[in-house]
MARKOL-183042 format. One record per residue: residue in three letters; residue number from 1; x, y, z of N, C-alpha, C in turn. Coordinates in Angstrom, 1 decimal, always signed. Layout:
BEGIN
+-----+-----+--------+--------+--------+--------+--------+--------+--------+--------+--------+
|  aa |   i |   n_xx |   n_yy |   n_zz |  ca_xx |  ca_yy |  ca_zz |   c_xx |   c_yy |   c_zz |
+-----+-----+--------+--------+--------+--------+--------+--------+--------+--------+--------+
| ALA | NUM |      X |      Y |      Z |      X |      Y |      Z |      X |      Y |      Z |
...
+-----+-----+--------+--------+--------+--------+--------+--------+--------+--------+--------+
//
This chain:
BEGIN
+-----+-----+--------+--------+--------+--------+--------+--------+--------+--------+--------+
|  aa |   i |   n_xx |   n_yy |   n_zz |  ca_xx |  ca_yy |  ca_zz |   c_xx |   c_yy |   c_zz |
+-----+-----+--------+--------+--------+--------+--------+--------+--------+--------+--------+
| MET |   1 |  -27.8 | +177.9 |  +91.7 |  -27.2 | +178.5 |  +90.5 |  -26.2 | +177.4 |  +90.0 |
| ASP |   2 |  -26.1 | +177.4 |  +88.6 |  -25.2 | +176.4 |  +88.0 |  -23.7 | +176.7 |  +88.3 |
| TRP |   3 |  -23.0 | +175.6 |  +88.3 |  -21.6 | +175.7 |  +88.5 |  -20.8 | +176.6 |  +87.6 |
| TRP |   4 |  -21.3 | +176.6 |  +86.2 |  -20.6 | +177.5 |  +85.3 |  -20.7 | +179.0 |  +85.5 |
| ILE |   5 |  -21.8 | +179.3 |  +86.1 |  -22.0 | +180.7 |  +86.5 |  -21.0 | +181.2 |  +87.5 |
| TRP |   6 |  -20.9 | +180.4 |  +88.6 |  -19.8 | +180.6 |  +89.5 |  -18.4 | +180.7 |  +88.9 |
| LEU |   7 |  -18.2 | +179.8 |  +87.9 |  -16.9 | +179.7 |  +87.4 |  -16.6 | +181.1 |  +86.5 |
| ILE |   8 |  -17.7 | +181.5 |  +85.8 |  -17.5 | +182.8 |  +85.2 |  -17.3 | +184.0 |  +86.0 |
| VAL |   9 |  -18.0 | +184.0 |  +87.2 |  -17.7 | +185.0 |  +88.2 |  -16.4 | +184.9 |  +88.6 |
| ALA |  10 |  -15.8 | +183.8 |  +88.9 |  -14.5 | +183.6 |  +89.4 |  -13.4 | +184.1 |  +88.3 |
| ILE |  11 |  -13.6 | +183.9 |  +87.0 |  -12.7 | +184.2 |  +86.0 |  -12.8 | +185.8 |  +85.9 |
| VAL |  12 |  -13.9 | +186.4 |  +85.9 |  -14.1 | +187.9 |  +85.9 |  -13.3 | +188.5 |  +87.0 |
| LEU |  13 |  -13.5 | +187.9 |  +88.2 |  -12.8 | +188.5 |  +89.3 |  -11.3 | +188.3 |  +89.2 |
| VAL |  14 |  -10.8 | +187.3 |  +88.7 |   -9.3 | +187.1 |  +88.5 |   -8.9 | +188.1 |  +87.4 |
| VAL |  15 |   -9.6 | +188.4 |  +86.4 |   -9.3 | +189.4 |  +85.3 |   -9.2 | +190.7 |  +86.0 |
| VAL |  16 |  -10.1 | +191.1 |  +86.7 |  -10.3 | +192.4 |  +87.4 |   -9.1 | +192.5 |  +88.3 |
| GLU |  17 |   -8.8 | +191.4 |  +89.0 |   -7.7 | +191.4 |  +90.1 |   -6.4 | +191.7 |  +89.3 |
| MET |  18 |   -6.1 | +191.3 |  +88.1 |   -4.9 | +191.6 |  +87.4 |   -4.7 | +193.1 |  +87.3 |
| LEU |  19 |   -5.8 | +193.9 |  +87.3 |   -5.7 | +195.4 |  +87.3 |   -5.4 | +196.0 |  +88.6 |
| THR |  20 |   -5.8 | +195.3 |  +89.5 |   -5.6 | +196.0 |  +91.0 |   -4.4 | +195.5 |  +91.7 |
| LEU |  21 |   -4.0 | +194.1 |  +91.6 |   -2.9 | +193.5 |  +92.2 |   -2.9 | +193.6 |  +93.8 |
| ASP |  22 |   -4.1 | +193.6 |  +94.3 |   -4.3 | +193.8 |  +95.8 |   -4.5 | +192.4 |  +96.5 |
| LEU |  23 |   -5.0 | +191.5 |  +95.7 |   -5.2 | +190.1 |  +96.0 |   -6.7 | +190.0 |  +96.7 |
| VAL |  24 |   -7.3 | +191.1 |  +96.9 |   -8.7 | +190.9 |  +97.5 |   -9.7 | +190.1 |  +96.5 |
| LEU |  25 |   -9.6 | +190.6 |  +95.3 |  -10.7 | +189.9 |  +94.5 |  -10.1 | +188.5 |  +94.1 |
| LEU |  26 |   -8.9 | +188.3 |  +94.2 |   -8.5 | +186.9 |  +93.9 |   -9.1 | +185.9 |  +95.1 |
| MET |  27 |   -9.0 | +186.5 |  +96.3 |   -9.7 | +185.7 |  +97.4 |  -11.1 | +185.5 |  +97.2 |
| ILE |  28 |  -11.8 | +186.4 |  +96.7 |  -13.3 | +186.4 |  +96.5 |  -13.4 | +185.4 |  +95.4 |
| ALA |  29 |  -12.6 | +185.4 |  +94.3 |  -12.7 | +184.5 |  +93.2 |  -12.5 | +183.0 |  +93.8 |
| GLY |  30 |  -11.5 | +182.8 |  +94.8 |  -11.4 | +181.5 |  +95.3 |  -12.7 | +181.1 |  +96.0 |
| GLY |  31 |  -13.4 | +182.0 |  +96.6 |  -14.7 | +181.7 |  +97.2 |  -15.7 | +181.2 |  +96.1 |
| ALA |  32 |  -15.7 | +181.9 |  +94.9 |  -16.6 | +181.6 |  +93.8 |  -16.3 | +180.3 |  +93.3 |
| LEU |  33 |  -15.0 | +179.9 |  +93.3 |  -14.6 | +178.5 |  +92.8 |  -15.2 | +177.5 |  +93.7 |
| ALA |  34 |  -15.0 | +177.8 |  +95.0 |  -15.6 | +176.8 |  +96.1 |  -17.1 | +176.6 |  +95.9 |
| ALA |  35 |  -17.8 | +177.7 |  +95.7 |  -19.2 | +177.7 |  +95.4 |  -19.5 | +176.9 |  +94.0 |
| ALA |  36 |  -18.6 | +177.1 |  +93.0 |  -18.7 | +176.3 |  +91.8 |  -18.6 | +174.8 |  +92.0 |
| LEU |  37 |  -17.6 | +174.5 |  +92.8 |  -17.4 | +173.1 |  +93.3 |  -18.6 | +172.5 |  +93.9 |
| ALA |  38 |  -19.1 | +173.3 |  +94.9 |  -20.2 | +172.8 |  +95.6 |  -21.4 | +172.5 |  +94.7 |
| SER |  39 |  -21.7 | +173.6 |  +93.9 |  -22.7 | +173.4 |  +92.8 |  -22.6 | +172.2 |  +91.9 |
| GLY |  40 |  -21.4 | +172.0 |  +91.5 |  -21.0 | +170.8 |  +90.6 |  -21.2 | +169.5 |  +91.3 |
| LEU |  41 |  -21.0 | +169.5 |  +92.7 |  -21.2 | +168.3 |  +93.4 |  -22.6 | +168.0 |  +94.0 |
| GLY |  42 |  -23.4 | +168.9 |  +93.5 |  -24.9 | +168.7 |  +93.7 |  -25.6 | +169.7 |  +94.8 |
| VAL |  43 |  -24.9 | +170.6 |  +95.3 |  -25.6 | +171.5 |  +96.2 |  -26.4 | +172.4 |  +95.4 |
| ASP |  44 |  -27.7 | +172.3 |  +95.4 |  -28.5 | +173.2 |  +94.5 |  -29.1 | +174.4 |  +95.3 |
| ASN |  45 |  -29.0 | +174.5 |  +96.5 |  -29.6 | +175.6 |  +97.2 |  -28.7 | +176.7 |  +97.0 |
| LEU |  46 |  -29.2 | +177.9 |  +96.6 |  -28.4 | +179.1 |  +96.3 |  -28.0 | +179.7 |  +97.6 |
| LEU |  47 |  -28.8 | +179.6 |  +98.7 |  -28.3 | +180.2 |  +99.9 |  -27.1 | +179.4 | +100.4 |
| VAL |  48 |  -27.1 | +178.1 | +100.4 |  -25.9 | +177.3 | +100.8 |  -24.7 | +177.8 |  +99.9 |
| GLN |  49 |  -24.9 | +177.8 |  +98.6 |  -23.8 | +178.2 |  +97.8 |  -23.2 | +179.6 |  +98.1 |
| GLY |  50 |  -24.1 | +180.5 |  +98.4 |  -23.7 | +181.9 |  +98.8 |  -23.0 | +181.8 | +100.1 |
| LEU |  51 |  -23.5 | +180.9 | +101.0 |  -22.7 | +180.9 | +102.3 |  -21.3 | +180.2 | +102.1 |
| ILE |  52 |  -21.2 | +179.3 | +101.2 |  -19.9 | +178.7 | +100.9 |  -18.9 | +179.6 | +100.3 |
| TRP |  53 |  -19.5 | +180.5 |  +99.3 |  -18.7 | +181.6 |  +98.8 |  -18.1 | +182.6 |  +99.8 |
| ALA |  54 |  -19.2 | +183.0 | +100.7 |  -18.8 | +184.1 | +101.7 |  -17.7 | +183.6 | +102.7 |
| VAL |  55 |  -18.0 | +182.3 | +103.2 |  -17.1 | +181.7 | +104.1 |  -15.7 | +181.5 | +103.7 |
| VAL |  56 |  -15.8 | +180.9 | +102.4 |  -14.4 | +180.6 | +101.9 |  -13.7 | +181.9 | +101.5 |
| SER |  57 |  -14.4 | +182.8 | +100.9 |  -13.8 | +184.2 | +100.6 |  -13.1 | +184.8 | +101.9 |
| LEU |  58 |  -14.0 | +184.9 | +103.0 |  -13.5 | +185.4 | +104.2 |  -12.2 | +184.7 | +104.9 |
| LEU |  59 |  -12.3 | +183.3 | +104.7 |  -11.2 | +182.6 | +105.2 |   -9.9 | +182.8 | +104.4 |
| LEU |  60 |  -10.0 | +182.8 | +103.1 |   -8.9 | +183.2 | +102.2 |   -8.3 | +184.7 | +102.5 |
| LEU |  61 |   -9.3 | +185.6 | +102.7 |   -9.0 | +187.0 | +103.0 |   -8.2 | +187.0 | +104.2 |
| GLY |  62 |   -8.6 | +186.3 | +105.2 |   -7.9 | +186.3 | +106.5 |   -6.6 | +185.6 | +106.6 |
| THR |  63 |   -6.4 | +184.7 | +105.8 |   -5.2 | +183.8 | +105.9 |   -4.3 | +183.8 | +104.7 |
| ALA |  64 |   -4.8 | +183.4 | +103.6 |   -4.0 | +183.3 | +102.4 |   -3.5 | +184.6 | +101.9 |
| ARG |  65 |   -4.3 | +185.6 | +101.9 |   -3.9 | +186.9 | +101.4 |   -2.7 | +187.4 | +102.0 |
| ARG |  66 |   -2.7 | +187.5 | +103.4 |   -1.4 | +188.0 | +104.1 |   -0.3 | +187.2 | +103.7 |
| TRP |  67 |   -0.2 | +185.8 | +103.6 |   +0.8 | +185.1 | +103.2 |   +1.3 | +185.3 | +101.8 |
| MET |  68 |   +0.3 | +185.5 | +100.8 |   +0.7 | +185.8 |  +99.5 |   +1.2 | +187.1 |  +99.2 |
| LEU |  69 |   +0.7 | +188.2 | +100.0 |   +1.4 | +189.4 | +100.0 |   +2.8 | +189.4 | +100.4 |
| GLU |  70 |   +3.0 | +188.7 | +101.5 |   +4.4 | +188.7 | +102.0 |   +5.3 | +188.0 | +101.1 |
| ARG |  71 |   +4.8 | +186.9 | +100.4 |   +5.5 | +186.2 |  +99.4 |   +5.9 | +186.9 |  +98.2 |
| PHE |  72 |   +4.8 | +187.7 |  +97.7 |   +5.1 | +188.3 |  +96.4 |   +5.7 | +189.8 |  +96.5 |
| ARG |  73 |   +5.3 | +190.4 |  +97.6 |   +5.9 | +191.9 |  +97.8 |   +7.0 | +191.9 |  +98.8 |
| GLY |  74 |   +7.2 | +190.9 |  +99.6 |   +8.1 | +190.8 | +100.7 |   +7.6 | +191.6 | +101.8 |
| ARG |  75 |   +8.2 | +191.4 | +103.0 |   +7.8 | +192.0 | +104.3 |   +8.0 | +193.5 | +104.2 |
| ASP |  76 |   +7.4 | +194.2 | +105.0 |   +7.5 | +195.6 | +105.0 |   +8.9 | +196.0 | +105.7 |
| THR |  77 |   +9.9 | +196.1 | +104.8 |  +11.2 | +196.3 | +105.2 |  +11.5 | +197.6 | +104.6 |
| LEU |  78 |  +11.2 | +198.7 | +105.2 |  +11.6 | +199.9 | +104.6 |  +12.9 | +200.3 | +104.9 |
| SER |  79 |  +13.7 | +200.6 | +103.9 |  +15.1 | +201.0 | +104.1 |  +15.2 | +202.6 | +104.2 |
| GLU |  80 |  +15.8 | +203.1 | +105.2 |  +16.0 | +204.5 | +105.5 |  +16.7 | +205.1 | +104.2 |
| THR |  81 |  +16.1 | +206.1 | +103.8 |  +16.6 | +206.8 | +102.6 |  +16.7 | +208.3 | +103.0 |
| ASN |  82 |  +17.5 | +208.9 | +102.2 |  +17.6 | +210.4 | +102.2 |  +18.3 | +210.8 | +103.6 |
| VAL |  83 |  +17.8 | +211.9 | +104.2 |  +18.5 | +212.4 | +105.5 |  +18.3 | +211.5 | +106.6 |
| HIS |  84 |  +17.3 | +210.6 | +106.6 |  +17.0 | +209.8 | +107.9 |  +18.0 | +208.7 | +107.9 |
| SER |  85 |  +18.6 | +208.3 | +106.8 |  +19.7 | +207.4 | +106.8 |  +21.0 | +207.9 | +107.5 |
| TYR |  86 |  +21.1 | +209.2 | +107.7 |  +22.2 | +209.8 | +108.3 |  +22.3 | +209.7 | +109.9 |
| VAL |  87 |  +21.3 | +209.3 | +110.5 |  +21.1 | +209.2 | +111.9 |  +22.1 | +208.2 | +112.3 |
| GLY |  88 |  +23.0 | +208.4 | +113.3 |  +24.0 | +207.5 | +113.7 |  +25.3 | +207.5 | +113.0 |
| LYS |  89 |  +25.3 | +208.3 | +112.0 |  +26.8 | +208.4 | +111.3 |  +27.6 | +209.5 | +112.0 |
| ALA |  90 |  +28.9 | +209.5 | +111.7 |  +29.8 | +210.5 | +112.3 |  +29.9 | +211.7 | +111.3 |
| ALA |  91 |  +30.1 | +212.8 | +112.0 |  +30.4 | +214.1 | +111.3 |  +31.5 | +214.8 | +112.0 |
| GLN |  92 |  +32.0 | +215.9 | +111.3 |  +33.1 | +216.6 | +111.9 |  +32.6 | +218.1 | +112.1 |
| THR |  93 |  +32.8 | +218.7 | +113.3 |  +32.4 | +220.1 | +113.5 |  +33.4 | +221.0 | +112.9 |
| LEU |  94 |  +32.8 | +222.0 | +112.3 |  +33.7 | +223.0 | +111.6 |  +33.7 | +224.3 | +112.5 |
| THR |  95 |  +32.5 | +224.5 | +113.3 |  +32.5 | +225.7 | +114.2 |  +32.2 | +225.1 | +115.5 |
| ASP |  96 |  +32.1 | +226.1 | +116.6 |  +31.5 | +225.7 | +117.8 |  +30.1 | +225.3 | +117.5 |
| VAL |  97 |  +29.7 | +224.2 | +118.0 |  +28.2 | +223.7 | +117.9 |  +27.5 | +224.0 | +119.3 |
| THR |  98 |  +26.6 | +224.8 | +119.3 |  +25.7 | +225.0 | +120.5 |  +24.4 | +224.4 | +120.4 |
| MET |  99 |  +23.5 | +224.8 | +121.4 |  +22.1 | +224.4 | +121.3 |  +21.3 | +225.3 | +120.4 |
| THR | 100 |  +22.0 | +226.3 | +119.9 |  +21.2 | +227.2 | +118.7 |  +21.9 | +227.2 | +117.4 |
| SER | 101 |  +23.1 | +226.9 | +117.3 |  +23.9 | +227.1 | +116.0 |  +25.0 | +226.3 | +115.9 |
| GLY | 102 |  +25.6 | +226.1 | +114.7 |  +26.8 | +225.5 | +114.5 |  +26.9 | +224.9 | +113.1 |
| ARG | 103 |  +28.1 | +224.5 | +112.7 |  +28.3 | +223.9 | +111.3 |  +29.1 | +222.6 | +111.5 |
| VAL | 104 |  +28.6 | +221.6 | +110.7 |  +29.4 | +220.3 | +110.6 |  +29.6 | +219.9 | +109.2 |
| LYS | 105 |  +30.5 | +219.2 | +108.9 |  +30.8 | +218.5 | +107.7 |  +30.4 | +217.1 | +107.7 |
| PHE | 106 |  +29.6 | +216.8 | +106.7 |  +29.0 | +215.4 | +106.7 |  +28.7 | +215.0 | +105.4 |
| HIS | 107 |  +29.3 | +213.7 | +105.0 |  +29.1 | +213.2 | +103.7 |  +29.5 | +214.2 | +102.6 |
| GLY | 108 |  +30.7 | +214.9 | +102.8 |  +31.1 | +216.0 | +101.9 |  +30.4 | +217.2 | +101.8 |
| GLU | 109 |  +29.4 | +217.3 | +102.7 |  +28.5 | +218.6 | +102.6 |  +28.6 | +219.3 | +104.0 |
| VAL | 110 |  +28.4 | +220.6 | +104.0 |  +28.4 | +221.4 | +105.2 |  +26.9 | +221.5 | +105.6 |
| TRP | 111 |  +26.6 | +221.2 | +106.8 |  +25.3 | +221.2 | +107.4 |  +25.1 | +222.2 | +108.5 |
| SER | 112 |  +24.1 | +222.8 | +108.7 |  +23.8 | +223.6 | +109.9 |  +23.6 | +222.4 | +111.0 |
| ALA | 113 |  +24.1 | +222.8 | +112.3 |  +24.0 | +221.8 | +113.3 |  +23.7 | +222.6 | +114.6 |
| ARG | 114 |  +23.2 | +221.7 | +115.5 |  +23.0 | +222.1 | +117.0 |  +23.1 | +220.9 | +117.8 |
| THR | 115 |  +23.3 | +221.1 | +119.1 |  +23.5 | +220.0 | +120.0 |  +22.1 | +220.1 | +120.9 |
| ALA | 116 |  +21.8 | +219.0 | +121.5 |  +20.7 | +218.9 | +122.3 |  +21.1 | +219.5 | +123.7 |
| THR | 117 |  +22.3 | +219.2 | +124.2 |  +22.9 | +219.7 | +125.3 |  +24.3 | +220.2 | +125.2 |
| GLY | 118 |  +24.7 | +221.4 | +125.8 |  +26.1 | +221.7 | +125.9 |  +26.6 | +222.3 | +124.6 |
| GLN | 119 |  +27.9 | +222.4 | +124.5 |  +28.6 | +222.9 | +123.4 |  +29.8 | +222.0 | +122.8 |
| VAL | 120 |  +30.0 | +222.0 | +121.7 |  +31.0 | +221.1 | +121.1 |  +32.1 | +221.9 | +120.3 |
| PRO | 121 |  +33.4 | +221.9 | +120.7 |  +34.3 | +222.8 | +119.9 |  +34.4 | +222.3 | +118.5 |
| PRO | 122 |  +35.2 | +223.2 | +117.7 |  +35.4 | +222.8 | +116.3 |  +36.4 | +221.5 | +116.2 |
| HIS | 123 |  +36.5 | +221.0 | +115.0 |  +37.3 | +219.8 | +114.8 |  +37.1 | +218.7 | +115.7 |
| THR | 124 |  +35.8 | +218.4 | +116.2 |  +35.5 | +217.3 | +117.0 |  +34.6 | +216.4 | +116.2 |
| THR | 125 |  +34.8 | +215.0 | +116.4 |  +34.0 | +214.1 | +115.7 |  +32.7 | +214.0 | +116.6 |
| VAL | 126 |  +31.6 | +214.1 | +115.9 |  +30.3 | +213.9 | +116.6 |  +29.4 | +212.9 | +115.9 |
| THR | 127 |  +28.3 | +212.5 | +116.5 |  +27.4 | +211.5 | +115.9 |  +26.1 | +212.3 | +115.6 |
| VAL | 128 |  +25.5 | +212.1 | +114.5 |  +24.1 | +212.6 | +114.1 |  +23.2 | +211.8 | +114.9 |
| VAL | 129 |  +22.4 | +212.4 | +115.8 |  +21.4 | +211.7 | +116.5 |  +19.9 | +211.9 | +115.9 |
| ALA | 130 |  +19.8 | +213.2 | +115.2 |  +18.5 | +213.3 | +114.5 |  +18.7 | +214.4 | +113.4 |
| ILE | 131 |  +17.7 | +214.5 | +112.6 |  +17.7 | +215.5 | +111.5 |  +16.4 | +216.3 | +111.8 |
| ASP | 132 |  +16.5 | +217.7 | +111.9 |  +15.4 | +218.4 | +112.1 |  +15.3 | +219.5 | +110.9 |
| GLY | 133 |  +14.7 | +219.1 | +109.9 |  +14.7 | +220.0 | +108.7 |  +15.9 | +219.9 | +108.0 |
| ALA | 134 |  +16.6 | +221.0 | +108.0 |  +18.0 | +221.0 | +107.2 |  +19.1 | +221.2 | +108.3 |
| THR | 135 |  +18.7 | +220.9 | +109.5 |  +19.7 | +220.9 | +110.6 |  +20.0 | +219.6 | +111.3 |
| ALA | 136 |  +21.2 | +219.2 | +111.5 |  +21.7 | +218.0 | +112.0 |  +21.8 | +218.3 | +113.5 |
| ILE | 137 |  +21.1 | +217.3 | +114.3 |  +21.3 | +217.4 | +115.8 |  +22.4 | +216.4 | +116.1 |
| VAL | 138 |  +23.4 | +216.9 | +116.7 |  +24.7 | +216.1 | +117.0 |  +25.0 | +216.1 | +118.4 |
| GLU | 139 |  +25.8 | +215.0 | +118.9 |  +26.3 | +215.0 | +120.1 |  +27.7 | +214.4 | +120.0 |
| PRO | 140 |  +28.7 | +214.7 | +120.9 |  +30.1 | +214.2 | +120.8 |  +30.1 | +212.6 | +120.9 |
| LEU | 141 |  +31.0 | +212.1 | +120.3 |  +31.2 | +210.7 | +120.4 |  +31.5 | +210.3 | +121.9 |
| ALA | 142 |  +31.0 | +209.3 | +122.5 |  +31.3 | +209.0 | +123.8 |  +32.6 | +208.1 | +124.0 |
+-----+-----+--------+--------+--------+--------+--------+--------+--------+--------+--------+
//
């Protein structure tokens, strides 16, 4: 296949990649560019060009794509948001908190609360160890 056909394939893949932003098609376009280069350097066998395209595409998918995703999107650093960010924070008990019921004040709001073990008296500072629905699971500060 002529080199310019591989070049057109690469350009089309890059244009479509702009719609997906997943970088898969960009890696396949890189393989097409390698096949275009091979064709331009005199490799006339279509099977060899296809193998060059496949091998380079797979190498790029396995190596360059991961690096590029980390570079452009950043690493997967999920920040805790909403109620899950409350775990480890301090709260103040308003009532007796038992294994079945209780109330705590936390971030200016009153929450239902319970302990995993024992009982905590009112006006005690506790730590939120988990959130179960709309209930804070707390334990006394050690």
